[in-house]
N, CA, C and O atoms as a printed pandas DataFrame, in Angstrom:
     atom_number atom_name residue_name chain_id  residue_number  x_coord  y_coord  z_coord
0              1         N          MET        A               1   39.990  -27.360   14.937
1              2        CA          MET        A               1   39.482  -26.286   14.596
2              3         C          MET        A               1   37.757  -26.593   13.666
3              4         O          MET        A               1   37.433  -27.004   12.552
4              5         N          ILE        A               2   37.148  -26.184   14.711
5              6        CA          ILE        A               2   36.148  -26.581   13.561
6              7         C          ILE        A               2   35.747  -25.921   12.335
7              8         O          ILE        A               2   35.237  -24.864   12.709
8              9         N          PRO        A               3   35.713  -25.967   11.338
9             10        CA          PRO        A               3   35.227  -24.828   10.072
10            11         C          PRO        A               3   33.674  -24.143    9.928
11            12         O          PRO        A               3   33.177  -23.322    9.156
12            13         N          PHE        A               4   33.197  -24.904   11.055
13            14        CA          PHE        A               4   31.750  -24.207   10.186
14            15         C          PHE        A               4   31.642  -24.271   12.459
15            16         O          PHE        A               4   32.100  -24.933   13.390
16            17         N          SER        A               5   30.613  -22.945   12.184
17            18        CA          SER        A               5   30.584  -22.738   13.713
18            19         C          SER        A               5   28.742  -23.575   14.326
19            20         O          SER        A               5   27.881  -24.134   13.647
20            21         N          ARG        A               6   28.766  -23.453   14.959
21            22        CA          ARG        A               6   26.814  -23.966   15.359
22            23         C          ARG        A               6   25.964  -22.834   14.847
23            24         O          ARG        A               6   25.326  -23.163   13.847
24            25         N          SER        A               7   25.797  -21.753   15.195
25            26        CA          SER        A               7   24.936  -20.982   14.542
26            27         C          SER        A               7   25.150  -21.361   13.147
27            28         O          SER        A               7   24.115  -21.712   12.581
28            29         N          PHE        A               8   26.104  -21.383   12.512
29            30        CA          PHE        A               8   26.199  -20.866   10.862
30            31         C          PHE        A               8   25.575  -22.509   10.362
31            32         O          PHE        A               8   24.897  -22.779    9.371
32            33         N          ILE        A               9   25.914  -23.114   11.075
33            34        CA          ILE        A               9   25.321  -24.652   10.474
34            35         C          ILE        A               9   23.876  -24.559   10.787
35            36         O          ILE        A               9   23.081  -24.863    9.898
36            37         N          ARG        A              10   23.379  -24.123   12.108
37            38        CA          ARG        A              10   21.791  -23.937   12.145
38            39         C          ARG        A              10   20.959  -23.263   11.300
39            40         O          ARG        A              10   19.898  -23.638   10.801
40            41         N          ARG        A              11   21.688  -21.982   11.161
41            42        CA          ARG        A              11   21.286  -21.023    9.770
42            43         C          ARG        A              11   21.100  -21.330    8.357
43            44         O          ARG        A              11   20.222  -20.992    7.563
44            45         N          ARG        A              12   21.996  -21.954    8.256
45            46        CA          ARG        A              12   21.801  -23.572    6.860
46            47         C          ARG        A              12   20.387  -23.543    7.055
47            48         O          ARG        A              12   19.340  -23.208    6.502
48            49         N          VAL        A              13   20.903  -24.111    8.228
49            50        CA          VAL        A              13   19.782  -25.703    8.616
50            51         C          VAL        A              13   17.998  -24.758    8.482
51            52         O          VAL        A              13   17.071  -25.443    8.050
52            53         N          ILE        A              14   17.773  -23.634    8.774
53            54        CA          ILE        A              14   17.031  -23.417    9.098
54            55         C          ILE        A              14   16.231  -22.388    7.238
55            56         O          ILE        A              14   15.161  -22.025    6.750
56            57         N          SER        A              15   17.644  -22.400    6.959
57            58        CA          SER        A              15   17.397  -21.532    5.417
58            59         C          SER        A              15   16.715  -22.965    4.180
59            60         O          SER        A              15   15.718  -23.063    3.466
60            61         N          LEU        A              16   17.892  -23.838    4.480
61            62        CA          LEU        A              16   17.508  -24.765    3.454
62            63         C          LEU        A              16   15.725  -25.149    3.782
63            64         O          LEU        A              16   14.867  -24.938    2.925
64            65         N          ALA        A              17   15.375  -25.789    5.290
65            66        CA          ALA        A              17   14.108  -26.188    5.602
66            67         C          ALA        A              17   12.766  -25.300    4.863
67            68         O          ALA        A              17   11.676  -25.639    4.402
68            69         N          THR        A              18   13.618  -23.762    5.054
69            70        CA          THR        A              18   12.267  -22.670    3.969
70            71         C          THR        A              18   12.032  -23.060    3.266
71            72         O          THR        A              18   10.916  -23.546    3.078
72            73         N          THR        A              19   13.404  -23.062    2.114
73            74        CA          THR        A              19   13.191  -22.931    0.736
74            75         C          THR        A              19   12.373  -24.007    0.467
75            76         O          THR        A              19   11.279  -23.928   -0.090
76            77         N          GLY        A              20   13.031  -25.255    0.959
77            78        CA          GLY        A              20   12.670  -26.595    1.275
78            79         C          GLY        A              20   10.815  -26.034    1.142
79            80         O          GLY        A              20   10.456  -25.822   -0.016
80            81         N          LEU        A              21    9.982  -25.866    2.000
81            82        CA          LEU        A              21    8.465  -25.904    2.180
82            83         C          LEU        A              21    8.123  -24.995    1.264
83            84         O          LEU        A              21    7.277  -25.249    0.407
84            85         N          VAL        A              22    8.895  -23.552    1.363
85            86        CA          VAL        A              22    8.443  -22.797    0.042
86            87         C          VAL        A              22    7.578  -23.914   -1.015
87            88         O          VAL        A              22    6.386  -24.116   -1.244
88            89         N          GLY        A              23    9.254  -24.673   -1.649
89            90        CA          GLY        A              23    9.174  -25.205   -2.839
90            91         C          GLY        A              23    7.359  -26.078   -2.727
91            92         O          GLY        A              23    6.400  -25.675   -3.386
92            93         N          VAL        A              24    7.326  -26.770   -2.164
93            94        CA          VAL        A              24    6.943  -28.234   -1.374
94            95         C          VAL        A              24    4.643  -27.156   -1.363
95            96         O          VAL        A              24    3.625  -27.558   -1.928
96            97         N          LEU        A              25    4.753  -26.469   -0.885
97            98        CA          LEU        A              25    4.314  -25.936   -0.671
98            99         C          LEU        A              25    3.703  -24.528   -2.612
99           100         O          LEU        A              25    2.776  -23.853   -3.060
100          101         N          ALA        A              26    4.446  -24.767   -2.769
101          102        CA          ALA        A              26    3.781  -24.174   -4.608
102          103         C          ALA        A              26    3.982  -25.425   -5.322
103          104         O          ALA        A              26    3.117  -25.737   -6.140
104          105         N          LEU        A              27    4.934  -26.158   -5.156
105          106        CA          LEU        A              27    4.429  -27.898   -6.004
106          107         C          LEU        A              27    2.666  -28.172   -6.042
107          108         O          LEU        A              27    2.049  -28.330   -7.095
108          109         N          ALA        A              28    1.976  -28.190   -4.551
109          110        CA          ALA        A              28    1.367  -28.935   -3.698
110          111         C          ALA        A              28    0.308  -27.555   -4.470
111          112         O          ALA        A              28   -0.151  -28.344   -5.296
112          113         N          GLN        A              29   -0.320  -26.367   -4.795
113          114        CA          GLN        A              29   -0.561  -25.046   -5.549
114          115         C          GLN        A              29   -0.997  -26.194   -7.214
115          116         O          GLN        A              29   -1.996  -25.838   -7.839
116          117         N          GLY        A              30   -0.512  -26.958   -7.542
117          118        CA          GLY        A              30   -0.542  -27.800   -9.202
118          119         C          GLY        A              30   -0.722  -26.367   -9.921
119          120         O          GLY        A              30   -0.459  -25.201   -9.630
120          121         N          PRO        A              31   -1.202  -26.931  -10.818
121          122        CA          PRO        A              31   -0.616  -25.412  -12.331
122          123         C          PRO        A              31   -1.636  -25.197  -12.177
123          124         O          PRO        A              31   -2.637  -25.779  -11.760
124          125         N          VAL        A              32   -1.229  -23.783  -12.740
125          126        CA          VAL        A              32   -1.986  -22.048  -12.680
126          127         C          VAL        A              32   -3.613  -22.342  -14.000
127          128         O          VAL        A              32   -3.604  -22.872  -15.111
128          129         N          PRO        A              33   -4.284  -21.986  -13.544
129          130        CA          PRO        A              33   -5.964  -22.669  -14.381
130          131         C          PRO        A              33   -5.824  -21.061  -15.862
131          132         O          PRO        A              33   -5.478  -19.908  -15.607
132          133         N          ALA        A              34   -6.115  -21.461  -16.861
133          134        CA          ALA        A              34   -5.681  -20.272  -17.999
134          135         C          ALA        A              34   -6.591  -19.377  -17.848
135          136         O          ALA        A              34   -6.441  -18.505  -18.704
136          137         N          HIS        A              35   -7.252  -19.224  -17.333
137          138        CA          HIS        A              35   -8.161  -17.896  -16.610
138          139         C          HIS        A              35   -7.827  -16.876  -15.933
139          140         O          HIS        A              35   -8.014  -15.660  -15.904
140          141         N          ARG        A              36   -7.110  -17.943  -15.223
141          142        CA          ARG        A              36   -5.820  -17.009  -13.981
142          143         C          ARG        A              36   -4.209  -16.387  -14.883
143          144         O          ARG        A              36   -3.445  -15.882  -14.060
144          145         N          THR        A              37   -3.842  -16.371  -15.837
145          146        CA          THR        A              37   -2.679  -15.663  -16.305
146          147         C          THR        A              37   -3.246  -14.550  -16.826
147          148         O          THR        A              37   -4.386  -14.119  -16.998
148          149         N          ILE        A              38   -1.676  -14.061  -17.111
149          150        CA          ILE        A              38   -2.624  -12.682  -17.714
150          151         C          ILE        A              38   -1.777  -12.398  -19.589
151          152         O          ILE        A              38   -0.652  -12.083  -19.976
152          153         N          GLN        A              39   -2.728  -12.641  -20.076
153          154        CA          GLN        A              39   -2.143  -12.653  -21.485
154          155         C          GLN        A              39   -2.452  -11.126  -22.080
155          156         O          GLN        A              39   -3.513  -10.523  -21.921
156          157         N          ALA        A              40   -1.184  -10.596  -22.864
157          158        CA          ALA        A              40   -0.740   -9.709  -23.590
158          159         C          ALA        A              40   -1.830   -9.396  -24.781
159          160         O          ALA        A              40   -2.492  -10.419  -24.957
160          161         N          VAL        A              41   -2.032   -8.884  -25.206
161          162        CA          VAL        A              41   -3.133   -7.674  -25.901
162          163         C          VAL        A              41   -1.929   -6.784  -26.651
163          164         O          VAL        A              41   -1.371   -5.790  -26.186
164          165         N          PRO        A              42   -1.600   -7.666  -28.433
165          166        CA          PRO        A              42   -0.879   -6.332  -29.010
166          167         C          PRO        A              42   -1.227   -4.801  -28.692
167          168         O          PRO        A              42   -0.810   -4.799  -27.534
168          169         N          VAL        A              43   -1.412   -4.287  -28.773
169          170        CA          VAL        A              43   -1.428   -2.613  -29.133
170          171         C          VAL        A              43   -2.541   -2.595  -30.235
171          172         O          VAL        A              43   -3.576   -1.929  -30.271
172          173         N          GLN        A              44   -2.157   -3.300  -30.922
173          174        CA          GLN        A              44   -3.001   -2.251  -31.616
174          175         C          GLN        A              44   -4.369   -3.537  -32.101
175          176         O          GLN        A              44   -4.689   -4.210  -33.080
176          177         N          TYR        A              45   -4.657   -3.378  -31.200
177          178        CA          TYR        A              45   -5.518   -4.689  -31.076
178          179         C          TYR        A              45   -6.434   -3.488  -30.217
179          180         O          TYR        A              45   -7.563   -3.220  -30.629
180          181         N          VAL        A              46   -5.855   -2.762  -28.958
181          182        CA          VAL        A              46   -7.219   -2.150  -27.755
182          183         C          VAL        A              46   -7.015   -1.005  -28.541
183          184         O          VAL        A              46   -6.080   -0.493  -29.156
184          185         N          SER        A              47   -8.699   -0.678  -28.226
185          186        CA          SER        A              47   -9.409   -0.118  -28.667
186          187         C          SER        A              47  -10.327    1.415  -27.788
187          188         O          SER        A              47  -10.914    1.160  -26.737
188          189         N          VAL        A              48  -10.341    2.201  -28.076
189          190        CA          VAL        A              48  -10.365    3.334  -27.777
190          191         C          VAL        A              48  -11.424    3.517  -27.264
191          192         O          VAL        A              48  -12.067    4.354  -27.898
192          193         N          SER        A              49  -12.245    2.906  -25.886
193          194        CA          SER        A              49  -13.479    2.957  -26.159
194          195         C          SER        A              49  -14.172    4.342  -25.823
195          196         O          SER        A              49  -14.786    5.135  -26.537
196          197         N          GLN        A              50  -13.768    4.345  -24.125
197          198        CA          GLN        A              50  -13.785    6.116  -23.932
198          199         C          GLN        A              50  -13.838    7.336  -24.283
199          200         O          GLN        A              50  -12.672    7.727  -24.326
200          201         N          VAL        A              51  -14.831    8.511  -24.675
201          202        CA          VAL        A              51  -14.591    9.788  -24.888
202          203         C          VAL        A              51  -13.375   10.507  -24.479
203          204         O          VAL        A              51  -12.517   11.036  -25.186
204          205         N          GLY        A              52  -13.513   10.380  -22.553
205          206        CA          GLY        A              52  -12.794   10.968  -21.388
206          207         C          GLY        A              52  -11.126   10.156  -21.877
207          208         O          GLY        A              52  -10.101   10.796  -21.646
208          209         N          GLU        A              53  -11.036    8.843  -22.495
209          210        CA          GLU        A              53  -10.011    8.372  -22.573
210          211         C          GLU        A              53   -8.825    8.665  -23.990
211          212         O          GLU        A              53   -7.604    8.512  -24.026
212          213         N          THR        A              54   -9.957    9.215  -25.228
213          214        CA          THR        A              54   -9.159    9.767  -26.266
214          215         C          THR        A              54   -8.713   11.336  -25.987
215          216         O          THR        A              54   -7.751   11.939  -26.464
216          217         N          ALA        A              55   -9.719   11.804  -25.062
217          218        CA          ALA        A              55   -9.120   13.050  -24.914
218          219         C          ALA        A              55   -7.631   13.274  -24.188
219          220         O          ALA        A              55   -6.668   13.962  -24.526
220          221         N          PHE        A              56   -7.910   12.205  -22.797
221          222        CA          PHE        A              56   -7.400   12.314  -22.219
222          223         C          PHE        A              56   -5.676   11.917  -23.279
223          224         O          PHE        A              56   -4.910   12.881  -23.273
224          225         N          LEU        A              57   -5.352   11.134  -23.776
225          226        CA          LEU        A              57   -4.910   10.570  -24.487
226          227         C          LEU        A              57   -3.784   12.124  -25.462
227          228         O          LEU        A              57   -2.554   12.150  -25.449
228          229         N          LYS        A              58   -4.526   13.003  -26.046
229          230        CA          LYS        A              58   -4.542   13.121  -26.911
230          231         C          LYS        A              58   -3.454   14.904  -26.223
231          232         O          LYS        A              58   -2.748   15.636  -26.917
232          233         N          GLU        A              59   -3.851   15.066  -24.290
233          234        CA          GLU        A              59   -3.748   15.590  -24.125
234          235         C          GLU        A              59   -2.232   15.444  -23.101
235          236         O          GLU        A              59   -1.436   16.198  -22.542
236          237         N          ASP        A              60   -2.445   14.040  -23.282
237          238        CA          ASP        A              60   -0.896   13.348  -23.146
238          239         C          ASP        A              60   -0.268   14.068  -23.696
239          240         O          ASP        A              60    0.225   15.147  -23.369
240          241         N          GLU        A              61   -0.242   13.280  -24.933
241          242        CA          GLU        A              61    0.977   13.404  -26.336
242          243         C          GLU        A              61    0.804   15.301  -26.401
243          244         O          GLU        A              61    1.517   15.862  -27.232
244          245         N          SER        A              62    0.138   15.932  -25.776
245          246        CA          SER        A              62    0.696   17.658  -25.784
246          247         C          SER        A              62    1.651   18.217  -25.038
247          248         O          SER        A              62    2.406   19.189  -25.058
248          249         N          ALA        A              63    1.442   17.504  -24.522
249          250        CA          ALA        A              63    2.481   17.582  -22.839
250          251         C          ALA        A              63    3.496   17.206  -22.835
251          252         O          ALA        A              63    4.298   17.945  -22.264
252          253         N          LEU        A              64    4.046   15.920  -23.428
253          254        CA          LEU        A              64    4.612   14.896  -23.462
254          255         C          LEU        A              64    5.991   15.635  -24.524
255          256         O          LEU        A              64    7.215   15.740  -24.438
256          257         N          ASN        A              65    4.848   16.047  -25.559
257          258        CA          ASN        A              65    5.871   17.411  -27.172
258          259         C          ASN        A              65    6.554   18.631  -26.464
259          260         O          ASN        A              65    7.712   19.045  -26.520
260          261         N          ARG        A              66    5.031   19.233  -25.519
261          262        CA          ARG        A              66    6.019   20.528  -25.113
262          263         C          ARG        A              66    6.881   20.253  -24.133
263          264         O          ARG        A              66    7.574   21.201  -23.762
264          265         N          MET        A              67    7.125   18.610  -23.297
265          266        CA          MET        A              67    8.180   18.574  -22.758
266          267         C          MET        A              67    9.464   18.294  -23.316
267          268         O          MET        A              67   10.497   18.276  -22.647
268          269         N          VAL        A              68    9.388   18.043  -24.718
269          270        CA          VAL        A              68   10.341   18.148  -25.906
270          271         C          VAL        A              68   11.001   18.560  -26.076
271          272         O          VAL        A              68   12.183   18.226  -26.000
272          273         N          ALA        A              69   10.492   19.568  -26.416
273          274        CA          ALA        A              69   10.467   20.776  -26.947
274          275         C          ALA        A              69   10.872   21.880  -26.110
275          276         O          ALA        A              69   11.269   22.985  -26.481
276          277         N          ASP        A              70   10.697   21.370  -24.727
277          278        CA          ASP        A              70   11.626   22.174  -23.819
278          279         C          ASP        A              70   13.026   22.111  -23.271
279          280         O          ASP        A              70   13.925   22.887  -22.949
280          281         N          MET        A              71   12.752   20.646  -23.323
281          282        CA          MET        A              71   14.393   19.460  -23.019
282          283         C          MET        A              71   15.519   19.574  -24.101
283          284         O          MET        A              71   16.696   19.232  -23.989
284          285         N          ALA        A              72   14.880   20.137  -25.180
285          286        CA          ALA        A              72   15.663   21.218  -26.573
286          287         C          ALA        A              72   15.983   21.766  -26.938
287          288         O          ALA        A              72   16.861   21.917  -27.787
288          289         N          MET        A              73   14.756   22.822  -25.893
289          290        CA          MET        A              73   16.093   24.007  -25.980
290          291         C          MET        A              73   16.629   24.496  -24.643
291          292         O          MET        A              73   17.201   25.575  -24.493
292          293         N          LEU        A              74   16.355   23.462  -23.534
293          294        CA          LEU        A              74   17.621   23.299  -22.377
294          295         C          LEU        A              74   19.111   23.153  -22.836
295          296         O          LEU        A              74   20.096   23.802  -22.483
296          297         N          THR        A              75   19.006   22.191  -23.659
297          298        CA          THR        A              75   20.207   21.831  -23.926
298          299         C          THR        A              75   21.132   22.700  -25.217
299          300         O          THR        A              75   22.113   22.508  -25.934
300          301         N          SER        A              76   20.456   23.384  -25.047
301          302        CA          SER        A              76   21.086   23.692  -26.688
302          303         C          SER        A              76   21.077   25.661  -26.282
303          304         O          SER        A              76   21.679   26.303  -27.143
304          305         N          ALA        A              77   20.698   26.201  -25.551
305          306        CA          ALA        A              77   21.412   27.687  -24.607
306          307         C          ALA        A              77   22.812   26.917  -24.278
307          308         O          ALA        A              77   23.790   27.246  -24.949
308          309         N          LYS        A              78   22.984   25.728  -23.099
309          310        CA          LYS        A              78   24.216   25.798  -23.262
310          311         C          LYS        A              78   25.754   25.719  -24.341
311          312         O          LYS        A              78   26.865   25.904  -23.846
């Protein structure tokens, strides 16, 4: 009795070859330059530079407050 069929071995060999190729290609590219990395900026240092964005944030906050109030009314009605 054969423990592994030919198709099983063929699929595993193709899978390992593909994984190896992807690994080699990733290593061939080298390290990512510093200017291409994403750097997180703490929220307190982000400035609101546009007037439209400030208005949007105020409207968004009021909509969120209305939604929370409406949800509280729905749960207390039961």
